[in-house]
Backbone bond lengths (Angstrom), bond angles and torsions (degrees), N, CA, C in turn:
res aa  C-N    CA-C-N  psi(-1)  N-CA   C-N-CA  omega(-1)  CA-C   N-CA-C  phi
1 X - - - 1.466 - - 1.520 109.40 -
2 X 1.332 115.36 139.12 1.452 120.92 -179.31 1.524 110.10 -79.74
3 X 1.329 116.08 130.84 1.462 120.62 174.47 1.523 108.68 -85.87
4 X 1.324 116.96 123.42 1.461 121.29 -179.32 1.521 109.69 -121.95
5 X 1.320 114.66 154.21 1.458 120.34 175.33 1.526 110.83 -73.59
6 X 1.332 116.37 -29.58 1.464 121.90 -179.98 1.522 109.82 -90.83
7 X 1.325 119.42 128.65 1.468 120.10 176.54 1.518 110.76 -59.83
8 X 1.305 115.28 138.45 1.466 119.81 179.43 1.526 110.38 -74.34
9 X 1.332 118.33 130.27 1.470 119.23 175.45 1.522 110.26 -66.10
10 X 1.321 115.24 149.40 1.468 120.34 171.72 1.521 106.20 -92.45
11 X 1.341 116.45 100.78 1.458 120.64 -166.95 1.526 113.80 -69.25
12 X 1.307 117.86 -12.89 1.459 119.08 175.97 1.524 111.99 -80.65
13 X 1.330 117.27 -5.22 1.470 119.29 -178.08 1.527 111.68 -144.07
14 X 1.324 115.88 45.20 1.464 120.11 177.40 1.524 112.46 -94.77
15 X 1.308 117.28 -15.20 1.467 120.52 -173.91 1.525 111.63 -90.06
16 X 1.326 115.69 150.88 1.460 123.06 171.26 1.525 105.76 -123.26
17 X 1.324 116.25 101.21 1.467 121.00 -169.89 1.527 111.53 -124.57
18 X 1.335 116.68 153.36 1.467 119.20 171.23 1.527 110.84 -71.41
19 X 1.313 115.72 152.23 1.450 121.08 172.03 1.518 111.46 -88.99
20 X 1.313 115.66 176.41 1.467 121.32 -178.63 1.525 111.36 -56.18
21 X 1.313 117.29 -45.31 1.465 120.28 -177.42 1.517 112.34 -71.34
22 X 1.323 117.46 -14.70 1.470 120.62 177.39 1.526 112.62 -79.86
23 X 1.324 116.82 -16.65 1.462 119.79 179.34 1.528 109.55 -73.09
24 X 1.328 117.85 146.17 1.470 119.39 175.06 1.532 110.44 -59.47
25 X 1.305 116.06 147.73 1.462 120.06 -177.65 1.529 112.35 -56.57
26 X 1.338 120.38 -40.56 1.474 119.06 178.51 1.537 112.54 -61.31
27 X 1.332 117.35 -32.86 1.466 120.02 178.31 1.526 110.12 -71.98
28 X 1.333 117.69 -40.17 1.466 120.18 176.61 1.528 110.32 -62.47
29 X 1.327 116.74 -39.40 1.472 120.01 178.70 1.527 110.66 -66.83
30 X 1.332 117.17 -40.94 1.470 121.24 177.36 1.527 109.89 -55.90
31 X 1.327 115.97 -47.00 1.465 120.37 -179.00 1.522 110.40 -67.14
32 X 1.316 116.89 -44.15 1.468 120.70 -176.62 1.515 112.03 -61.09
33 X 1.339 117.18 -31.86 1.464 119.90 179.13 1.529 112.57 -65.20
34 X 1.313 117.73 -15.27 1.465 121.24 178.23 1.525 112.29 -84.45
35 X 1.332 116.65 3.40 1.466 122.25 179.28 1.521 108.84 -125.91
36 X 1.324 115.18 160.28 1.458 119.85 171.38 1.526 107.93 -103.57
37 X 1.321 116.51 126.91 1.454 119.92 -179.14 1.521 112.24 88.39
38 X 1.307 114.47 -176.11 1.459 122.41 -177.14 1.530 110.26 -68.20
39 X 1.328 115.42 142.20 1.463 119.85 178.99 1.524 110.12 -109.78
40 X 1.319 114.27 155.14 1.464 121.15 172.52 1.516 107.72 -135.05
41 X 1.307 115.96 144.47 1.463 121.35 -176.36 1.514 110.73 -107.88
42 X 1.320 115.10 135.54 1.442 120.32 173.20 1.519 110.36 -78.30
43 X 1.322 116.84 178.36 1.462 119.63 178.49 1.526 111.52 -65.05
44 X 1.304 116.48 151.62 1.462 120.55 176.79 1.520 109.65 -62.49
45 X 1.315 115.63 143.69 1.459 120.50 178.87 1.524 109.97 -61.25
46 X 1.326 115.66 133.85 1.453 119.49 179.84 1.508 113.69 -86.90
47 X 1.328 117.72 -10.76 1.462 120.70 -176.29 1.523 110.55 -96.37
48 X 1.327 114.81 162.47 1.451 120.94 178.31 1.518 111.23 103.46
49 X 1.341 115.54 177.19 1.458 120.68 -174.13 1.520 112.69 -131.81
50 X 1.329 117.30 20.33 1.455 120.69 175.89 1.520 109.17 -113.23
51 X 1.333 114.52 170.59 1.464 120.63 178.25 1.526 111.81 -104.53
52 X 1.333 116.85 18.00 1.450 120.24 177.48 1.521 111.99 -75.93
53 X 1.331 115.83 153.65 1.467 120.88 174.12 1.520 108.95 -67.37
54 X 1.329 117.01 138.98 1.468 121.76 176.99 1.527 107.87 -156.76
55 X 1.332 116.00 115.17 1.467 120.10 -178.60 1.524 109.58 -162.47
56 X 1.322 115.32 159.37 1.463 121.08 172.91 1.526 108.44 -83.09
57 X 1.324 115.47 127.93 1.460 122.55 177.15 1.525 107.49 -110.55
58 X 1.321 116.36 132.52 1.470 120.84 -175.69 1.521 111.01 -124.42
59 X 1.330 114.65 149.15 1.459 122.64 164.29 1.518 106.55 -124.69
60 X 1.322 117.58 -171.32 1.465 119.65 -177.95 1.517 112.55 -62.17
61 X 1.338 117.20 -31.10 1.467 119.09 -172.83 1.533 113.15 -127.34
62 X 1.324 117.80 17.14 1.459 118.60 -175.68 1.524 109.68 -154.66
63 X 1.321 114.55 156.14 1.466 121.61 173.29 1.519 107.79 -145.81
64 X 1.313 116.11 132.14 1.458 121.86 179.00 1.523 109.25 -136.32
65 X 1.318 114.65 148.78 1.455 120.49 172.34 1.518 107.09 -95.99
66 X 1.317 116.61 121.30 1.460 121.71 -172.03 1.529 110.00 -116.71
67 X 1.330 115.44 134.09 1.457 123.22 173.38 1.522 108.33 -116.11
68 X 1.333 115.93 144.56 1.456 119.64 177.63 1.523 109.10 -152.54
69 X 1.326 116.39 139.49 1.463 120.64 177.71 1.520 109.18 -147.76
70 X 1.312 114.98 146.34 1.459 121.64 177.40 1.521 108.29 -89.15
71 X 1.318 116.87 115.96 1.462 120.09 -177.31 1.523 112.19 -65.62
72 X 1.329 117.64 -21.96 1.462 120.15 177.97 1.526 110.98 -66.84
73 X 1.327 116.77 -30.38 1.462 121.59 179.50 1.522 112.61 -93.79
74 X 1.332 116.67 -33.29 1.467 121.42 -172.11 1.527 109.72 -140.84
75 X 1.320 116.24 71.43 1.461 120.07 -177.79 1.525 111.29 -60.25
76 X 1.338 116.87 -39.98 1.459 120.05 -178.99 1.531 110.83 -61.42
77 X 1.333 116.70 -45.10 1.468 119.90 -179.76 1.521 110.24 -67.77
78 X 1.324 117.71 -38.38 1.466 120.28 177.30 1.519 110.39 -59.69
79 X 1.321 116.90 -42.24 1.462 119.90 177.85 1.532 110.79 -65.33
80 X 1.330 116.87 -36.37 1.467 120.02 176.81 1.521 111.02 -63.88
81 X 1.335 117.22 -39.35 1.464 120.33 178.22 1.521 110.56 -64.74
82 X 1.330 115.95 -41.53 1.471 118.92 177.65 1.527 110.40 -62.53
83 X 1.327 115.52 -41.67 1.464 120.50 178.75 1.522 110.30 -63.02
84 X 1.322 116.57 -44.08 1.457 120.64 179.59 1.527 111.30 -60.78
85 X 1.322 116.80 -41.44 1.468 120.65 178.83 1.518 110.68 -60.97
86 X 1.324 116.63 -42.82 1.463 120.74 179.88 1.529 110.97 -63.75
87 X 1.333 116.54 -48.03 1.461 120.61 -176.42 1.515 111.22 -67.05
88 X 1.313 116.85 -43.71 1.465 120.31 -175.50 1.518 112.06 -57.99
89 X 1.315 116.98 -37.35 1.466 119.85 -175.79 1.523 112.96 -71.81
90 X 1.348 118.12 -15.95 1.464 120.06 -178.70 1.533 111.95 -114.97
91 X 1.333 117.53 11.46 1.460 119.46 173.56 1.526 109.73 -67.89
92 X 1.329 118.48 141.06 1.463 120.05 175.20 1.524 111.42 -57.78
93 X 1.315 115.52 150.63 1.465 120.52 -176.37 1.522 112.63 -60.70
94 X 1.338 117.94 -28.44 1.465 120.85 -176.66 1.526 113.12 -77.37
95 X 1.312 118.27 -11.77 1.467 119.70 179.54 1.529 108.94 -72.11
96 X 1.336 118.09 123.60 1.473 120.22 -179.01 1.526 110.83 -77.93
97 X 1.326 114.89 82.67 1.463 121.68 -179.41 1.519 108.79 -134.64
98 X 1.330 118.54 138.44 1.472 119.51 173.33 1.521 109.53 -59.13
99 X 1.324 116.61 136.97 1.466 120.31 -172.49 1.524 112.53 -94.90
100 X 1.336 113.54 142.80 1.459 120.55 177.47 1.522 109.52 -69.91
101 X 1.319 116.70 131.60 1.464 121.38 174.23 1.526 111.59 -96.46
102 X 1.325 116.17 -38.84 1.454 119.23 -175.40 1.522 110.66 -159.70
103 X 1.324 114.16 160.89 1.464 123.07 179.94 1.515 106.57 -145.75
104 X 1.327 116.80 122.16 1.461 121.46 178.28 1.521 109.91 -132.82
105 X 1.332 115.35 154.02 1.463 121.15 174.43 1.518 108.23 -132.15
106 X 1.340 114.10 137.46 1.465 119.79 -177.66 1.525 109.08 -154.15
107 X 1.311 116.35 127.96 1.462 121.85 176.36 1.520 112.64 51.96
108 X 1.340 115.59 38.08 1.458 119.61 178.95 1.509 114.88 86.34
109 X 1.325 118.47 -7.17 1.465 122.26 177.95 1.521 110.59 -88.65
110 X 1.320 116.10 136.63 1.460 123.06 174.66 1.530 106.99 -108.61
111 X 1.335 116.15 123.07 1.466 120.44 -173.12 1.522 109.23 -129.18
112 X 1.332 116.32 131.49 1.460 123.11 179.70 1.518 109.85 -123.96
113 X 1.330 116.40 141.03 1.458 121.67 174.22 1.520 110.43 -121.50
114 X 1.336 116.49 127.33 1.463 122.90 -177.86 1.529 110.46 -119.42
115 X 1.324 115.55 158.30 1.454 119.21 166.89 1.529 108.60 -56.55
116 X 1.314 117.01 133.80 1.461 120.25 175.15 1.529 108.84 -82.62
117 X 1.314 117.00 134.38 1.463 121.65 175.44 1.515 108.48 -72.62
118 X 1.333 116.99 126.46 1.458 121.85 -176.39 1.529 110.21 -60.16
119 X 1.326 115.76 114.29 1.454 119.81 -179.31 1.511 113.54 69.67
120 X 1.335 117.22 18.92 1.459 121.76 -170.42 1.526 113.78 -54.01
121 X 1.310 115.40 131.18 1.463 121.35 177.12 1.527 109.33 -149.67
122 X 1.307 115.04 154.85 1.452 120.42 175.36 1.532 110.12 -67.04
123 X 1.343 117.47 152.32 1.464 119.61 171.31 1.529 110.68 -60.04
124 X 1.311 115.32 156.79 1.457 121.23 -178.49 1.520 110.86 -66.88
125 X 1.317 114.84 151.07 1.460 122.07 172.44 1.535 107.56 -117.60
126 X 1.306 119.40 114.93 1.461 128.95 -0.33 1.542 111.77 -70.13
127 X 1.332 114.86 167.72 1.455 120.79 179.84 1.527 110.92 -58.86
128 X 1.333 116.09 136.97 1.464 121.39 163.25 1.528 107.38 -88.98
129 X 1.309 116.63 144.28 1.467 119.89 -172.51 1.520 111.85 -59.23
130 X 1.333 117.51 -40.47 1.464 119.49 -178.13 1.533 111.20 -69.45
131 X 1.321 117.48 -31.29 1.457 120.29 178.94 1.525 110.78 -75.14
132 X 1.313 116.24 -37.75 1.467 119.91 174.89 1.523 110.07 -63.38
133 X 1.316 117.16 -42.61 1.471 120.57 177.96 1.523 110.88 -60.94
134 X 1.330 116.37 -40.74 1.472 120.04 179.20 1.528 110.74 -63.18
135 X 1.333 117.22 -41.50 1.462 120.44 179.01 1.526 111.26 -66.28
136 X 1.322 117.18 -41.78 1.464 120.27 178.70 1.528 110.95 -66.27
137 X 1.325 116.49 -37.89 1.471 119.87 176.54 1.531 111.05 -64.71
138 X 1.333 115.59 -39.86 1.470 119.25 179.94 1.519 110.60 -62.38
139 X 1.357 116.42 -40.98 1.463 116.84 179.24 1.524 111.20 -70.71
140 X 1.326 118.50 -34.46 1.462 119.92 176.88 1.531 110.17 -61.23
141 X 1.332 116.90 -42.45 1.466 121.35 178.81 1.534 110.51 -65.22
142 X 1.338 115.72 -46.12 1.464 119.74 179.70 1.524 110.84 -63.03
143 X 1.324 116.34 -43.84 1.473 120.05 -177.17 1.517 111.38 -63.70
144 X 1.330 117.03 -37.65 1.469 119.48 177.85 1.525 110.31 -63.34
145 X 1.339 115.96 -41.77 1.467 119.74 -179.50 1.527 112.10 -69.97
146 X 1.335 116.56 -23.88 1.464 121.15 -175.44 1.522 113.05 -105.14
147 X 1.332 116.35 6.66 1.466 120.04 -177.14 1.525 111.80 -62.45
148 X 1.324 116.36 -33.45 1.458 121.41 179.08 1.533 107.84 -125.73
149 X 1.321 117.72 97.69 1.468 121.05 -172.73 1.518 112.60 -58.77
150 X 1.315 114.99 140.52 1.457 120.32 175.62 1.520 109.92 -72.10
151 X 1.320 114.77 165.08 1.464 119.27 176.60 1.522 110.89 -61.13
152 X 1.345 116.56 -36.18 1.462 119.86 -179.56 1.523 111.40 -64.70
153 X 1.340 116.87 -40.15 1.459 119.32 177.90 1.525 111.06 -66.67
154 X 1.311 116.17 -42.88 1.461 119.02 179.97 1.528 111.14 -64.60
155 X 1.321 116.17 -35.41 1.465 119.98 178.48 1.528 111.99 -68.20
156 X 1.342 116.26 -17.64 1.464 119.64 176.81 1.518 112.20 -75.66
157 X 1.327 116.23 -2.40 1.454 120.13 173.04 1.512 114.73 85.12
158 X 1.328 118.21 34.48 1.460 120.80 178.21 1.529 110.02 -66.38
159 X 1.309 115.93 137.10 1.461 121.86 -179.11 1.525 109.80 -116.39
160 X 1.313 117.70 158.49 1.476 120.05 177.33 1.523 110.66 -61.12
161 X 1.321 116.04 147.18 1.465 120.65 177.25 1.518 108.89 -55.96
162 X 1.320 115.82 133.34 1.454 120.49 -178.87 1.510 114.82 82.09
163 X 1.334 117.66 9.17 1.466 120.03 -176.84 1.526 112.02 -62.89
164 X 1.333 116.09 -31.40 1.452 119.42 -177.88 1.514 114.54 -89.91
165 X 1.317 118.14 3.57 1.458 120.76 -178.22 1.513 110.36 174.72
166 X 1.320 115.70 -162.39 1.458 120.18 -175.20 1.518 108.77 -138.55
167 X 1.314 116.85 145.37 1.452 121.12 168.07 1.535 106.67 -82.66
168 X 1.311 116.04 88.98 1.463 119.61 -174.83 1.528 112.30 -128.58
169 X 1.323 116.76 26.56 1.461 120.51 -171.23 1.526 112.96 -68.68
170 X 1.339 118.00 -40.16 1.462 118.89 176.98 1.526 110.33 -66.78
171 X 1.322 116.51 -38.63 1.464 119.40 178.27 1.526 111.36 -66.40
172 X 1.337 116.48 -34.79 1.463 119.85 176.99 1.531 111.14 -66.32
173 X 1.316 116.30 -34.98 1.467 119.82 176.48 1.526 110.83 -67.46
174 X 1.328 116.41 -42.95 1.461 119.98 178.31 1.527 110.61 -61.97
175 X 1.333 116.27 -41.63 1.454 120.63 -176.46 1.520 114.38 -82.01
176 X 1.334 117.09 -6.10 1.450 120.30 178.58 1.512 115.18 87.59
177 X 1.334 117.93 2.10 1.466 120.08 179.04 1.526 111.56 -71.36
178 X 1.329 117.16 -25.83 1.459 123.04 174.01 1.518 108.25 -116.50
179 X 1.317 116.12 135.35 1.460 120.14 -177.22 1.527 110.97 -81.20
180 X 1.319 116.53 136.79 1.461 121.85 179.97 1.524 111.71 -58.91
181 X 1.323 116.72 -33.59 1.467 119.99 -173.56 1.529 112.40 -65.44
182 X 1.335 117.45 -16.61 1.456 120.04 -179.73 1.521 112.27 -72.14
183 X 1.321 117.22 -26.35 1.463 120.91 -174.97 1.528 111.53 -88.99
184 X 1.338 116.87 160.78 1.470 119.28 178.34 1.525 111.08 -55.95
185 X 1.326 115.42 150.40 1.466 120.33 -176.38 1.526 112.44 -64.66
186 X 1.345 117.10 -22.92 1.468 119.69 -178.77 1.533 112.50 -83.20
187 X 1.340 117.92 -3.35 1.465 120.53 179.71 1.532 110.24 -54.58
188 X 1.332 118.50 132.33 1.478 120.90 -177.35 1.532 111.76 -78.46
189 X 1.316 115.61 77.40 1.462 119.90 -177.39 1.529 111.85 -62.89
190 X 1.332 117.17 -21.74 1.472 119.43 177.94 1.524 112.07 -69.63
191 X 1.341 116.71 -11.39 1.464 121.10 -179.68 1.535 112.30 -105.73
192 X 1.319 117.37 10.42 1.467 119.38 -173.83 1.520 112.76 -57.59
193 X 1.309 117.77 -43.28 1.465 119.40 -177.80 1.523 111.33 -62.96
194 X 1.339 116.67 -43.69 1.469 119.87 178.97 1.533 110.87 -65.03
195 X 1.329 116.17 -41.33 1.464 119.62 179.83 1.526 110.94 -65.80
196 X 1.319 116.71 -41.10 1.465 120.14 179.26 1.522 111.26 -64.93
197 X 1.334 116.69 -39.31 1.465 120.00 179.18 1.526 110.94 -64.31
198 X 1.326 116.61 -43.24 1.463 119.74 178.19 1.531 110.80 -65.40
199 X 1.314 115.71 -45.57 1.463 120.99 -178.92 1.526 111.96 -57.57
200 X 1.324 116.57 -35.24 1.466 120.77 -177.40 1.517 112.36 -61.01
201 X 1.322 118.02 -20.39 1.455 120.85 -179.09 1.509 114.94 -97.31
202 X 1.354 117.29 7.03 1.455 118.74 -172.35 1.526 112.40 -64.66
203 X 1.334 117.45 -39.84 1.469 119.36 -173.51 1.527 110.98 -65.34
204 X 1.308 116.87 -45.71 1.464 120.12 177.09 1.519 110.85 -65.04
205 X 1.328 116.83 -38.58 1.463 121.26 -176.72 1.525 112.05 -64.44
206 X 1.327 118.19 -35.60 1.462 121.52 -172.44 1.523 113.22 -105.61
207 X 1.328 117.59 8.82 1.461 120.49 -178.07 1.525 111.09 -65.18
208 X 1.302 115.83 145.15 1.463 120.91 178.07 1.508 110.47 176.38
209 X 1.316 115.90 177.53 1.466 121.50 -177.00 1.525 112.82 -119.97
210 X 1.333 117.21 9.50 1.460 120.82 176.52 1.522 110.01 -80.82
211 X 1.317 116.36 160.43 1.462 121.22 176.49 1.527 108.91 -85.77
212 X 1.339 115.58 128.32 1.456 122.14 176.19 1.528 110.21 -103.87
213 X 1.319 115.66 147.19 1.458 120.36 170.63 1.522 109.19 -68.63
214 X 1.324 116.09 -43.85 1.469 124.75 172.50 1.513 113.41 75.93
215 X 1.320 118.74 10.15 1.468 122.05 174.78 1.527 108.88 -156.78
216 X 1.330 115.94 46.32 1.465 121.27 -171.08 1.529 109.87 -82.71
217 X 1.323 114.38 71.02 1.459 121.26 178.01 1.517 110.14 -89.42
218 X 1.325 114.67 163.34 1.460 120.30 177.71 1.527 111.48 -58.36
219 X 1.338 117.13 -35.76 1.461 119.65 -177.77 1.520 113.00 -84.46
220 X 1.327 117.74 4.37 1.459 121.33 170.21 1.528 111.32 -103.88
221 X 1.330 115.53 15.84 1.459 122.30 175.82 1.528 108.36 -116.79
222 X 1.337 116.67 135.36 1.454 122.09 174.31 1.520 109.11 -120.73
223 X 1.318 115.61 141.90 1.464 121.77 175.66 1.522 109.02 -106.49
224 X 1.339 116.66 135.91 1.462 119.66 178.66 1.523 110.66 -92.74
225 X 1.314 116.12 -176.27 1.459 120.24 -175.18 1.522 112.86 -65.72
226 X 1.338 117.07 -19.45 1.467 120.74 177.77 1.525 112.83 -92.86
227 X 1.329 116.59 -0.10 1.459 120.34 -179.87 1.512 114.40 87.35
228 X 1.334 117.68 2.44 1.466 120.34 177.05 1.522 109.73 -77.72
229 X 1.328 116.44 149.50 1.462 121.67 -177.32 1.523 110.86 -101.80
230 X 1.318 114.38 143.11 1.459 123.21 177.66 1.523 108.12 -123.85
231 X 1.320 117.28 139.40 1.459 122.51 -177.38 1.517 108.61 -103.47
232 X 1.340 115.84 123.05 1.460 122.02 -172.56 1.529 111.03 -110.30
233 X 1.319 114.59 174.03 1.470 123.30 169.86 1.533 112.97 59.56
234 X 1.310 114.97 67.79 1.470 121.33 178.67 1.526 109.19 -88.34
235 X 1.340 115.66 65.62 1.458 120.66 -178.77 1.525 113.79 -91.78
236 X 1.331 116.88 -27.97 1.457 120.85 -166.67 1.528 114.20 -120.23
237 X 1.321 122.15 29.57 1.462 120.40 -174.38 1.527 112.09 -62.14
238 X 1.311 114.84 148.06 1.460 121.26 178.91 1.520 107.47 -152.18
239 X 1.298 117.22 -175.14 1.459 122.30 -178.19 1.521 109.92 -110.16
240 X 1.331 115.78 137.84 1.457 120.69 179.26 1.510 110.24 176.55
241 X 1.319 116.02 -159.11 1.465 121.72 177.96 1.521 109.52 -83.54
242 X 1.326 117.15 130.50 1.468 121.34 -174.21 1.524 112.69 -55.62
243 X 1.324 117.19 -32.78 1.471 119.92 -174.65 1.530 112.37 -69.89
244 X 1.340 118.13 -17.04 1.464 120.03 -178.56 1.524 111.03 -59.76
245 X 1.325 117.31 -33.28 1.462 120.54 179.09 1.525 112.83 -66.90
246 X 1.312 117.16 -22.37 1.465 120.24 -179.40 1.521 112.45 -68.19
247 X 1.326 116.96 -28.31 1.463 120.13 -166.43 1.526 111.80 -62.07
248 X 1.326 116.96 -50.64 1.463 119.10 -178.41 1.521 111.19 -68.41
249 X 1.336 117.42 -38.07 1.462 120.05 178.23 1.525 110.92 -62.74
250 X 1.323 116.43 -44.58 1.457 119.91 -178.53 1.521 112.60 -75.22
251 X 1.328 117.85 -20.53 1.462 119.33 174.97 1.530 110.49 -60.26
252 X 1.332 117.17 -39.65 1.456 119.17 178.55 1.523 110.68 -67.82
253 X 1.334 116.90 -33.76 1.460 119.95 175.54 1.530 110.46 -66.87
254 X 1.337 117.26 -39.93 1.464 121.32 176.06 1.521 110.30 -59.07
255 X 1.340 116.46 -42.10 1.461 120.50 178.85 1.517 111.71 -62.58
256 X 1.329 117.15 -26.56 1.462 121.79 -179.02 1.519 112.91 -92.71
257 X 1.334 117.60 8.89 1.455 121.15 173.86 1.510 115.47 95.83
258 X 1.340 118.36 5.74 1.463 120.80 178.29 1.534 109.89 -81.59
259 X 1.314 115.46 156.35 1.464 121.64 175.19 1.525 107.22 -82.15
260 X 1.319 115.70 88.27 1.463 120.67 -173.24 1.521 111.67 -64.73
261 X 1.335 117.15 -36.33 1.467 119.46 -179.46 1.524 110.99 -65.04
262 X 1.332 116.79 -38.90 1.463 120.15 178.68 1.524 110.55 -68.81
263 X 1.331 117.48 -41.37 1.463 120.68 177.85 1.521 110.48 -63.19
264 X 1.316 116.17 -39.83 1.466 120.45 177.29 1.525 110.27 -60.96
265 X 1.313 116.70 -48.91 1.468 120.76 -175.51 1.521 112.10 -62.70
266 X 1.333 117.13 -28.95 1.474 120.49 -178.18 1.523 112.91 -85.36
267 X 1.324 117.37 -14.03 1.461 118.95 -173.66 1.522 110.72 -73.80
268 X 1.320 115.90 145.34 1.466 121.13 -176.51 1.524 111.95 -58.50
269 X 1.324 118.12 -35.35 1.460 119.91 -176.71 1.524 112.72 -74.18
270 X 1.338 118.01 -16.37 1.467 121.19 -173.93 1.520 113.21 -100.41
271 X 1.319 117.08 5.73 1.464 118.63 -179.29 1.529 110.46 -64.80
272 X 1.337 115.71 127.28 1.455 121.07 -179.35 1.519 114.25 86.29
273 X 1.327 117.59 -2.27 1.460 120.93 178.93 1.527 109.00 -80.20
274 X 1.314 116.71 130.23 1.460 122.10 179.72 1.527 110.71 -80.86
275 X 1.322 115.21 152.96 1.456 119.82 178.61 1.510 112.94 -57.96
276 X 1.331 116.95 -34.47 1.456 120.57 -179.70 1.534 111.43 -65.36
277 X 1.327 116.61 -30.24 1.461 119.37 177.40 1.525 110.72 -68.28
278 X 1.329 116.63 -45.26 1.459 120.10 176.92 1.523 110.34 -61.19
279 X 1.324 117.36 -43.26 1.462 120.57 -179.26 1.529 111.02 -61.30
280 X 1.322 117.29 -39.67 1.464 120.27 178.53 1.525 110.99 -63.34
281 X 1.330 116.51 -41.15 1.463 120.30 178.86 1.525 110.63 -66.30
282 X 1.326 117.01 -41.64 1.462 120.66 179.06 1.526 110.80 -63.07
283 X 1.323 116.98 -41.97 1.463 120.05 178.57 1.526 110.55 -63.22
284 X 1.338 116.60 -45.18 1.460 120.28 -178.25 1.524 111.34 -62.30
285 X 1.325 116.79 -45.92 1.461 120.14 -177.11 1.517 111.76 -70.54
286 X 1.321 117.86 -36.84 1.467 119.23 -179.23 1.521 110.79 -63.59
287 X 1.339 117.24 -44.83 1.459 119.32 177.96 1.510 112.20 -63.67
288 X 1.320 116.60 -43.43 1.468 120.73 -179.90 1.525 111.10 -59.39
289 X 1.320 117.17 -47.78 1.460 119.73 -176.45 1.527 111.95 -69.50
290 X 1.316 117.93 -39.61 1.455 119.30 -178.85 1.526 111.56 -67.50
291 X 1.318 117.84 -41.92 1.456 120.10 178.25 1.532 110.49 -69.03
292 X 1.334 117.40 -40.35 1.471 120.40 177.46 1.526 110.73 -62.06
293 X 1.322 116.15 -42.40 1.461 120.21 -178.89 1.514 113.68 -65.87
294 X 1.328 117.09 -19.64 1.463 121.27 -179.86 1.527 112.61 -86.10
295 X 1.328 117.45 -1.94 1.457 120.97 -178.92 1.533 110.31 -78.74
296 X 1.328 118.29 162.72 1.469 121.02 177.03 1.526 111.13 -59.91
297 X 1.326 116.91 157.48 1.475 119.45 177.93 1.525 111.47 -54.39
298 X 1.329 115.14 144.99 1.465 121.10 179.56 1.525 108.76 -77.07
299 X 1.337 115.83 127.43 1.463 120.15 -172.91 1.518 112.92 -61.74
300 X 1.350 118.26 -35.35 1.462 120.47 -173.86 1.528 112.39 -117.23
301 X 1.329 116.84 14.12 1.452 120.21 -179.39 1.511 112.09 -109.73
302 X 1.312 115.12 -165.82 1.454 121.16 179.94 1.522 110.23 -76.83
303 X 1.330 118.11 143.61 1.464 120.25 174.92 1.523 112.71 -67.19
304 X 1.334 116.92 -9.38 1.461 121.52 -179.90 1.528 112.89 -98.11
305 X 1.339 117.51 1.10 1.457 119.97 -175.42 1.528 111.60 -61.55
306 X 1.316 118.51 -48.19 1.460 120.35 -177.49 1.518 111.36 -66.08
307 X 1.321 117.43 -35.51 1.469 119.84 175.62 1.523 110.57 -63.57
308 X 1.320 116.34 -43.53 1.469 120.53 176.40 1.519 111.02 -57.96
309 X 1.322 117.01 -45.27 1.461 119.84 -177.76 1.521 111.41 -66.02
310 X 1.335 116.63 -44.19 1.468 119.48 -179.07 1.521 111.05 -66.31
311 X 1.336 116.52 -42.68 1.473 119.33 178.52 1.521 110.23 -63.51
312 X 1.325 117.50 -43.59 1.466 120.87 179.43 1.521 110.08 -61.14
313 X 1.336 116.57 -43.85 1.450 119.82 179.06 1.516 112.56 -62.05
314 X 1.324 116.40 -41.24 1.459 119.50 179.11 1.520 111.47 -65.80
315 X 1.327 117.35 -43.30 1.465 120.42 -178.67 1.522 110.64 -64.77
316 X 1.330 117.73 -44.98 1.459 120.67 179.33 1.531 110.27 -62.88
317 X 1.327 116.46 -40.28 1.458 120.21 178.84 1.530 111.27 -65.01
318 X 1.316 117.12 -40.56 1.464 119.77 179.56 1.533 111.15 -69.24
319 X 1.318 116.74 -32.66 1.468 119.22 173.75 1.532 109.80 -63.56
320 X 1.321 116.48 -45.33 1.460 120.36 177.68 1.529 110.56 -62.20
321 X 1.326 117.53 -43.02 1.465 120.88 -179.46 1.522 111.23 -61.82
322 X 1.333 116.77 -38.39 1.464 119.32 176.89 1.520 110.74 -62.64
323 X 1.318 115.71 -42.21 1.476 119.91 -179.58 1.531 111.41 -65.74
324 X 1.342 116.38 -36.96 1.456 120.99 -176.39 1.541 113.00 -92.50
325 X 1.349 114.66 -4.02 1.467 120.83 -177.94 1.534 111.00 60.28
326 X 1.326 114.76 42.29 1.459 121.18 175.51 1.522 109.39 -92.29
327 X 1.317 116.07 148.92 1.469 121.76 172.19 1.532 107.95 -96.85
328 X 1.318 116.15 120.92 1.475 119.81 175.52 1.530 109.13 -130.75
């Protein structure tokens, strides 16, 4: 296990969500009409970083995973739910993702109903080897299906990774645009020039035309009763190199003592990828997460979001340091 200065978040309990009885009665009725007979709600999902409702709803003959958010309180999350509904309906059939059944809006509430994963649960923390293998296999299957985007996916307006900005946080620190005091005291400021140089190559390193999930975290993976992995929460897809999605997923494996570089090299999406490309991605993500984690708490998000970002940044940076034989 990797020793970090930042406490590791417990990803099964990062969310602060309303329960079934906290939803307005008209929203509960809207959801109930999607079932035959009396419904019962499971506990709210403990994972994630939004304050939207998320739980499995059951009747005698059906089970669905339902998300709901009030756009008046969380317009950004409501837009993400709408985006997810659009993307989910045009994912190729081979992508192992729970499928959207319905999408309704009422009185400012955005509500989605998905197939419930049979026995769905997050992978263990720390990773068990068979569960990590299942998650890596699921992404290999998804990446193959998404290597050449369909016309429907392209019509959904997918943009290249980084289209809305740049991973330039280490360069901003070097140039003085970001103050050093914002970052944790253990940040290796003596390595800023090397980190900035690596970061500068991230865009070329990760360029591609495949569809990325773009948020392939451990808590966006569900395992079913047979041990197969399903990839959830398709809110942020973009275009790039398929292997870019591996980095954050394998960072958690690195934190659990796995040889992340070896797992990366063996993965189907990473064939032909040079070490310098991986290093550029690690540099870019480490700076992004550390600077993001240093920001004030998010007013409408989880109180654990900044901890997640700082821990992720530290783990990715330590993975890069191991590869480069840096002392941090």
